[in-house]
VOTOR-623370 format. One record per residue (C-alpha): residue number from 1; residue in three letters; x, y, z. Coordinates in Angstrom, 1 decimal. Example, Ala and Ser with C-alpha at 12.3 -4.5 7.8 and 13.67 -1.06 7.14 Angstrom:
<atoms>
 num residuo   east  north     up
   1     ALA   12.3   -4.5    7.8
   2     SER   13.7   -1.1    7.1
</atoms>
This chain:
<atoms>
 num residuo   east  north     up
   1     UNK   34.8   -8.4   15.2
   2     UNK   32.6  -11.0   16.9
   3     UNK   30.5   -8.3   18.5
   4     UNK   29.9   -6.7   15.0
   5     UNK   28.9  -10.0   13.5
   6     UNK   26.4  -10.5   16.4
   7     UNK   24.9   -7.0   16.0
   8     UNK   24.5   -7.3   12.2
   9     UNK   23.1  -10.8   12.6
  10     UNK   20.4   -9.5   14.9
  11     UNK   19.7   -6.6   12.4
  12     UNK   19.4   -9.1    9.6
  13     UNK   16.9  -11.2   11.5
  14     UNK   14.8   -8.2   12.4
  15     UNK   14.7   -6.9    8.9
  16     UNK   13.5  -10.2    7.3
  17     UNK    9.7   -9.9    7.0
  18     UNK    8.0  -12.9    8.5
  19     UNK    4.7  -12.3    6.8
  20     UNK    3.5   -9.2    5.1
  21     UNK   -0.1   -8.3    6.0
  22     UNK   -2.1   -7.8    2.8
  23     UNK   -4.8   -5.9    4.6
  24     UNK   -4.8   -3.6    7.6
  25     UNK   -7.6   -1.8    9.3
  26     UNK   -7.4    1.2   11.6
  27     UNK   -9.3    4.4   12.7
  28     UNK   -7.9    7.8   11.9
  29     UNK   -7.9   10.6   14.5
  30     UNK  -11.0   12.1   12.9
  31     UNK  -13.0    8.8   13.2
  32     UNK  -12.5    7.8    9.6
  33     UNK  -12.0    4.1    9.0
  34     UNK   -8.9    3.3    6.9
  35     UNK   -8.5    0.0    5.1
  36     UNK   -5.2   -0.6    3.3
  37     UNK   -5.2   -3.4    0.7
  38     UNK   -1.7   -4.3   -0.4
  39     UNK   -2.4   -7.0   -3.1
  40     UNK    0.0   -6.5   -5.9
  41     UNK   -1.6   -5.7   -9.3
  42     UNK   -1.4   -8.2  -12.1
  43     UNK    0.3   -6.6  -15.1
  44     UNK   -2.0   -8.1  -17.7
  45     UNK   -5.3   -7.1  -15.9
  46     UNK   -7.1   -3.8  -15.3
  47     UNK   -6.9   -3.0  -11.6
  48     UNK  -10.3   -3.6  -10.0
  49     UNK  -11.1   -3.4   -6.3
  50     UNK  -13.9   -4.0   -3.9
  51     UNK  -13.9   -3.2   -0.2
  52     UNK  -16.5   -4.8    2.0
  53     UNK  -17.2   -6.0    5.5
  54     UNK  -19.3   -8.8    6.8
  55     UNK  -20.9   -9.4   10.1
  56     UNK  -22.5  -12.8   10.6
  57     UNK  -23.6  -14.1    7.2
  58     UNK  -24.2  -10.8    5.5
  59     UNK  -21.6   -9.0    3.4
  60     UNK  -21.8   -5.2    2.7
  61     UNK  -20.0   -3.6   -0.2
  62     UNK  -18.5   -0.3    1.0
  63     UNK  -16.7    0.8   -2.2
  64     UNK  -16.0   -0.8   -5.6
  65     UNK  -14.9    0.0   -9.1
  66     UNK  -16.1   -3.4  -10.5
  67     UNK  -18.4   -3.0  -13.4
  68     UNK  -22.0   -4.1  -12.6
  69     UNK  -21.4   -3.9   -8.8
  70     UNK  -22.1   -1.0   -6.5
  71     UNK  -21.7    0.0   -2.8
  72     UNK  -24.6   -0.7   -0.5
  73     UNK  -26.9    2.3   -0.1
  74     UNK  -25.8    3.1    3.5
  75     UNK  -22.2    3.6    2.2
  76     UNK  -22.8    5.6   -0.9
  77     UNK  -21.0    8.9   -0.9
  78     UNK  -19.4    8.0    2.5
  79     UNK  -16.2    6.5    1.2
  80     UNK  -13.4    7.0   -1.3
  81     UNK  -10.5    5.0   -2.6
  82     UNK   -7.0    6.2   -3.4
  83     UNK   -4.2    4.3   -5.1
  84     UNK   -1.1    3.5   -2.9
  85     UNK    2.3    3.8   -4.4
  86     UNK    3.8    1.4   -5.4
  87     UNK    0.9   -1.1   -5.1
  88     UNK   -2.5   -1.5   -3.6
  89     UNK   -5.4    0.7   -2.6
  90     UNK   -6.6    2.6    0.5
  91     UNK  -10.3    3.0    1.3
  92     UNK  -11.4    5.6    3.7
  93     UNK  -14.9    5.4    5.2
  94     UNK  -15.9    8.7    6.8
  95     UNK  -17.8    8.9   10.1
  96     UNK  -17.0    5.4   11.2
  97     UNK  -18.5    4.2   14.5
  98     UNK  -17.6    1.0   16.2
  99     UNK  -19.5   -2.0   15.0
 100     UNK  -21.5   -4.1   17.5
 101     UNK  -20.1   -7.4   16.4
 102     UNK  -16.9   -9.1   15.3
 103     UNK  -16.4   -7.8   11.8
 104     UNK  -14.5   -9.3    8.9
 105     UNK  -13.0   -6.6    6.6
 106     UNK  -12.3   -7.8    3.0
 107     UNK  -10.6   -6.4   -0.1
 108     UNK  -10.7   -8.0   -3.5
 109     UNK   -8.3   -6.9   -6.1
 110     UNK   -8.0   -8.4   -9.6
 111     UNK   -9.4  -11.8   -8.4
 112     UNK   -7.5  -12.0   -5.2
 113     UNK   -9.0  -11.7   -1.7
 114     UNK   -7.5  -10.5    1.6
 115     UNK   -9.4  -10.4    4.8
 116     UNK   -9.0   -9.7    8.5
 117     UNK  -11.4  -10.3   11.4
 118     UNK  -11.5   -7.7   14.1
 119     UNK  -13.2   -8.1   17.5
 120     UNK  -15.9   -5.6   18.3
 121     UNK  -14.5   -2.3   19.5
 122     UNK  -10.9   -3.5   18.9
 123     UNK  -10.1   -1.5   15.8
 124     UNK   -6.8    0.2   16.6
 125     UNK   -5.8    3.9   16.0
 126     UNK   -3.8    4.4   12.8
 127     UNK   -1.1    6.1   14.8
 128     UNK   -0.7    3.0   17.0
 129     UNK   -0.2    0.9   13.8
 130     UNK    2.7    3.1   12.7
 131     UNK    4.4    2.5   16.0
 132     UNK    3.9   -1.2   15.7
 133     UNK    5.4   -1.4   12.2
 134     UNK    8.2    1.0   13.1
 135     UNK    9.1   -1.0   16.2
 136     UNK   11.7   -3.3   14.5
 137     UNK   13.3   -0.2   12.8
 138     UNK   13.6    1.5   16.1
 139     UNK   15.4   -1.5   17.6
 140     UNK   17.7   -1.6   14.6
 141     UNK   18.6    2.0   15.0
 142     UNK   19.3    1.5   18.7
 143     UNK   21.6   -1.4   17.9
 144     UNK   23.3    0.6   15.2
 145     UNK   24.0    3.5   17.5
 146     UNK   25.2    1.2   20.3
 147     UNK   27.6   -0.5   17.8
 148     UNK   29.0    2.8   16.4
 149     UNK   29.5    4.3   19.9
 150     UNK   31.2    1.4   21.5
</atoms>
């Protein structure tokens, strides 16, 4: 009984999210940059988004659906955005090459902003991000199997 309480207590701690990242950046196997923006939509507003990056003091819009705004000319026809279920958007920038500087990636959705700074040449592979997020679930499964087989 005490052993079960300990195992399920550990499972409970591992499953409590400490802080949910509202933006993530990774590179797909085909060298496309993927930016996931997980800002929940506001029910009373039309969902608008803008994906951009900045290096130094200059911000470059990569993709947007905001009226009166447009992507910088170097990014036109090189990116697309898809809606994530249940909330947020994913922007894919095709033919990504590592930037030369530390880059801040930003997404703006319905008036809220999320950003993440990535050191030069330190953008992770998307497959590695899956393993990172699945790590706590793997530990939980191992503990579960240990508990059921002992």
